[in-house]
C-alpha positions in Angstrom: -29.4 55.2 14.8 -29.0 58.9 15.5 -29.8 61.3 13.0 -26.4 63.0 12.2 -28.0 65.7 10.7 -29.9 67.0 14.1 -27.0 66.1 16.9 -24.9 69.1 16.2 -25.0 72.9 16.9 -23.9 75.7 14.8 -26.1 75.4 11.8 -25.9 79.2 11.5 -26.8 78.8 7.7 -30.2 76.7 7.9 -31.0 79.0 10.6 -30.7 82.1 8.6 -32.6 80.9 5.9 -35.0 79.6 8.3 -35.3 83.1 9.8 -35.3 85.2 6.8 -32.4 86.9 7.8 -28.5 87.4 6.6 -26.1 85.3 8.8 -24.4 88.8 9.6 -27.5 89.1 12.0 -27.4 86.3 14.3 -25.1 86.2 17.3 -23.9 82.4 17.4 -23.5 81.1 20.4 -24.2 77.5 19.7 -21.3 76.6 18.4 -18.2 76.4 20.2 -15.8 78.6 18.1 -13.1 81.1 19.0 -14.7 84.5 20.2 -12.1 86.5 18.5 -13.4 85.6 14.8 -10.2 84.5 12.1 -6.7 85.2 12.5 -5.1 88.2 11.4 -3.7 87.8 7.8 -5.7 84.5 6.8 -7.9 85.6 4.4 -5.5 87.8 2.8 -3.2 84.8 2.4 -5.6 82.6 1.3 -6.8 85.3 -1.6 -3.6 86.1 -2.9 -2.9 82.1 -3.2 -6.8 81.0 -4.1 -5.2 80.3 -7.7 -3.8 77.3 -6.2 -7.3 75.2 -6.2 -6.7 75.1 -10.2 -4.8 71.9 -9.2 -4.9 69.1 -6.8 -3.6 69.3 -3.2 -0.8 67.6 -2.0 -1.9 64.1 -1.6 -1.3 63.4 1.9 -0.9 67.0 2.9 2.9 66.5 3.1 3.6 69.9 3.8 1.2 70.8 6.4 1.6 67.7 8.4 5.4 68.6 8.2 5.1 71.6 9.7 2.7 70.2 12.7 5.4 67.5 13.1 8.1 69.9 13.6 6.0 72.2 15.6 5.3 69.6 18.0 8.3 67.7 18.2 6.9 64.7 16.0 7.9 62.6 13.1 5.7 62.8 10.2 4.7 59.1 10.3 3.0 60.0 13.5 0.5 62.7 12.0 -2.3 62.5 9.4 -4.2 65.7 8.4 -8.0 65.1 7.6 -11.2 66.8 7.0 -11.8 68.0 10.7 -11.9 65.6 13.7 -14.5 64.0 12.0 -13.0 62.0 9.5 -10.9 60.1 12.2 -13.8 60.1 14.7 -15.4 57.8 12.2 -12.8 56.2 10.6 -10.9 55.3 13.6 -13.8 52.5 14.7 -13.9 51.0 11.5 -10.5 50.6 11.2 -9.2 48.9 14.7 -12.2 46.2 14.3 -12.9 46.2 18.0 -16.4 44.9 19.0 -16.7 47.1 21.8 -16.8 51.0 22.6 -17.1 53.1 25.5 -18.0 56.4 25.7 -17.9 58.9 28.7 -20.7 61.1 28.5 -22.5 63.4 28.0 -20.6 64.4 25.1 -20.3 64.8 21.4 -22.9 62.6 20.1 -20.8 61.8 16.7 -18.5 58.9 19.2 -21.7 56.9 19.4 -22.8 57.4 15.5 -19.3 56.2 14.6 -19.6 53.0 16.5 -22.7 52.3 15.3 -21.8 52.4 11.8 -18.9 50.3 12.3 -21.1 47.7 14.0 -19.4 48.1 17.7 -21.7 47.3 20.6 -21.7 51.1 22.7 -21.8 51.3 26.4 -21.7 54.8 28.4 -19.5 55.8 31.6 -22.0 58.5 32.6 -20.9 61.2 34.4 -23.2 62.6 37.1 -25.0 65.9 37.8 -24.7 65.9 41.3 -20.9 65.2 40.8 -20.8 68.4 38.7 -20.0 66.2 35.6 -16.5 65.2 37.2 -14.7 62.3 35.7 -13.2 60.1 38.1 -10.7 58.3 36.1 -10.2 55.6 39.2 -13.7 54.6 38.6 -13.2 54.3 34.7 -10.0 52.4 35.2 -11.8 50.0 37.6 -14.7 49.7 34.4 -12.2 48.6 31.7 -11.7 45.1 30.5 -9.4 45.2 27.7 -10.1 45.0 23.9 -12.6 48.4 24.0 -12.1 51.6 22.3 -12.8 54.6 25.2 -13.8 57.9 24.3 -12.8 61.0 26.2 -13.3 64.4 25.0 -11.1 66.4 27.0 -11.8 69.6 27.8 -15.4 67.7 27.3 -18.5 68.8 25.3 -20.8 70.0 26.4 -19.7 69.8 30.1 -16.6 72.0 29.8 -15.0 69.5 32.1 -11.0 68.9 32.0 -9.0 66.4 33.7 -5.2 66.5 33.7 -3.8 65.3 30.5 -0.6 63.5 32.5 -3.5 61.6 33.9 -5.0 60.4 31.1 -1.8 59.7 29.6 -0.8 57.3 32.4 -4.4 55.6 32.1 -3.5 54.8 28.8 -0.3 53.6 29.9 -2.0 51.3 32.6 -4.4 49.4 30.1 -2.4 48.8 27.2 -5.2 46.1 26.3 -7.6 49.0 25.9 -7.4 51.7 23.0 -8.0 55.4 23.9 -9.5 58.3 21.5 -9.1 61.7 23.6 -10.5 64.5 21.5 -8.7 67.4 22.7 -10.2 69.8 19.8 -10.7 72.9 22.7 -7.5 72.5 24.5 -5.9 74.9 22.8 -8.3 77.7 24.9 -6.5 76.3 27.9 -2.9 76.2 29.5 -3.5 72.7 30.1 -0.8 70.8 28.2 -2.2 68.8 25.3 -1.4 64.8 25.3 0.5 65.4 21.8 3.6 66.6 24.1 3.6 63.3 26.3 5.5 60.1 24.8 3.8 58.1 22.2 1.5 55.0 23.0 0.4 52.0 20.7 -3.3 52.3 22.0 -3.3 56.4 22.2 -4.8 58.3 19.5 -5.3 62.1 20.3 -7.3 64.3 17.9 -6.5 68.3 17.3 -8.8 70.6 15.6 -8.2 74.3 13.6 -11.6 74.5 13.3 -12.5 76.1 16.6 -9.6 77.8 18.0 -9.0 79.4 14.5 -12.4 79.9 13.8 -12.1 78.2 10.5 -15.2 75.2 10.6 -16.2 75.6 7.1 -12.7 74.7 5.9 -12.5 71.1 8.0 -9.0 70.6 9.2 -8.2 68.5 11.9 -5.1 66.1 12.9 -4.8 62.8 14.4 -1.4 62.0 16.3 -0.5 58.4 17.3 2.7 56.1 17.8 3.9 54.9 14.2 2.8 51.3 15.3 -1.0 52.5 16.0 -1.0 54.9 12.9 -0.5 51.6 10.4 -3.9 50.6 11.3 -4.9 53.8 9.8 -2.8 54.5 7.2 -3.8 52.0 4.7 -7.1 53.4 5.0 -6.5 57.1 4.5 -7.5 58.7 1.2 -5.8 60.6 -1.2 -6.5 64.3 -1.2 -8.3 64.1 2.1 -7.6 68.0 2.7 -8.6 70.3 0.1 -6.2 73.1 -1.0 -7.6 75.9 0.6 -7.1 73.9 4.1 -3.7 72.7 3.6 -2.7 76.4 3.0 -4.7 77.9 6.0 -3.2 75.1 8.1 0.4 76.3 7.0 -0.4 79.5 7.6 -1.6 79.4 11.2 1.1 76.9 11.7 3.6 79.6 11.2 1.9 83.0 12.4 -1.1 81.7 14.3 0.9 81.5 17.9 0.1 85.2 18.8 -3.8 84.6 18.1 -4.3 81.8 20.2 -2.6 83.2 23.0 -4.6 86.2 23.0 -8.0 84.2 22.9 -6.4 82.2 25.8 -5.8 85.6 27.7 -9.3 86.7 26.3 -11.3 83.6 27.9 -9.1 84.3 31.3 -10.3 87.6 31.4 -13.9 87.7 30.7 -15.1 84.1 31.6 -15.4 84.4 35.2 -18.0 87.6 34.9 -19.6 85.9 32.2 -20.3 82.4 34.3 -21.2 84.9 37.3 -23.9 86.5 34.9 -25.3 83.6 33.8 -25.6 82.4 37.2 -27.5 85.1 38.7 -30.0 84.4 36.1 -33.3 83.3 37.6 -33.8 79.6 37.4 -30.4 79.2 35.9 -28.0 76.7 37.6 -24.1 76.6 36.1 -22.4 73.7 35.4 -18.5 73.8 36.6 -16.3 73.5 34.0 -13.1 75.5 32.4 -13.9 75.9 28.9 -15.3 78.8 27.1 -18.5 77.1 26.4 -20.9 76.7 29.6 -23.8 74.2 30.2 -26.5 75.5 32.2 -29.6 73.8 33.8 -32.9 75.2 33.6 -34.7 75.3 37.2 -39.1 76.0 36.9 -41.3 75.5 34.0 -39.2 76.6 31.2 -37.5 74.1 28.8 -34.5 74.5 26.8 -35.9 73.9 23.5 -38.5 77.2 24.2 -35.7 79.3 25.9 -33.8 78.3 22.5 -36.7 79.7 20.3 -36.9 83.2 22.3 -33.5 83.9 21.9 -33.7 82.7 18.0 -36.2 85.7 18.1 -33.8 88.2 19.1 -31.4 86.7 16.6 -29.1 84.8 19.4 -28.5 81.2 18.7 -27.7 78.9 21.8 -27.6 75.3 22.2 -30.7 72.8 23.5 -28.6 70.4 24.8 -31.4 67.6 25.0 -30.0 65.1 22.7 -26.9 64.9 24.3 -26.9 61.5 26.3 -27.4 61.4 29.7 -28.8 65.3 29.6 -32.7 66.3 29.5 -34.8 69.3 28.0 -33.7 71.5 30.9 -29.8 71.8 29.6 -28.9 74.5 27.2 -24.8 75.9 26.7 -23.5 78.7 25.5 -20.3 79.7 23.8 -18.6 82.9 24.7 -18.2 85.5 22.0 -17.5 89.0 21.8 -17.8 90.8 25.2 -20.5 92.8 23.1 -22.3 89.8 21.9 -21.7 88.4 25.6 -23.7 91.4 27.3 -26.3 91.2 24.8 -26.6 87.5 25.6 -27.3 87.9 29.1 -29.5 90.7 28.7 -31.5 88.9 26.7 -32.0 85.4 28.6 -32.6 88.0 31.7 -35.6 89.4 30.2 -36.7 86.3 29.0 -36.5 84.2 31.9 -38.0 87.0 34.2 -41.3 86.3 32.3 
């Protein structure tokens, strides 16, 4: 069984304790959060309504769900709000009662953990580094026999690879006996349309996260979108008060006031990502894997390994992600997630100084 405490990046609180420094002294490029910080006005809105923690939150986040549904042209019965996407990643395998999981790898480790906890057998559909970790949907389609739960992260973590949402929808439509869980936690950073806007299919479940694009991982807020028929498999298992009151309020505020902020994040990445990727590719012994997301997967040629590089960067108060524990990757892969332009340049300078030795 995978140790769930050791499969994630971004553990900035524990890292600060380990180093004996304040959190604000660290530059966290190990977690895939927005480079812009929290949306303007959010902290002030939450502070003004802090007194609402005196009473229970809405049992089913009804106001939040209704706002999300209206925004995306859905019915409330097609939406569930939860404590981050993790709640649904773990809940869906248990609710479906399927015996087989198929995971496109390398990817987020919790998919496999969730399948194992649900007693499912797990197979991998490995993406190949020599092909730039590109997902070939025709090859994936040929492997599907029906009766399995397929996990696809789009864009994929940690590779940053992206496939067309329209093509994914068609894949699910072509395989009605296979269930697909598509994790779109990072799609808001790109201009690719979300599957949320496509017609609902009973075998297609889509995950959306507010943690990453709005920079509020500590509040734990995510959504599951499905057809009403598909949702019936989960509704009976959903727990009351699954989202705390502050997270509900944050979600409501962001659905009403967050559009300009997301658009700014998209523009920032389109403007600064190319130069940042060129800077990484120019580092001695570093090969940049192709991708489109705001996080970039890199391969180390030469003697240094990612764990050593991570420790050397930590000595400079910069966190990067050692990707050795991603299935299908080894100890030569690391990932960096873009932050402010000043932090990006500081990261590149530190990497250059370390790798030149």
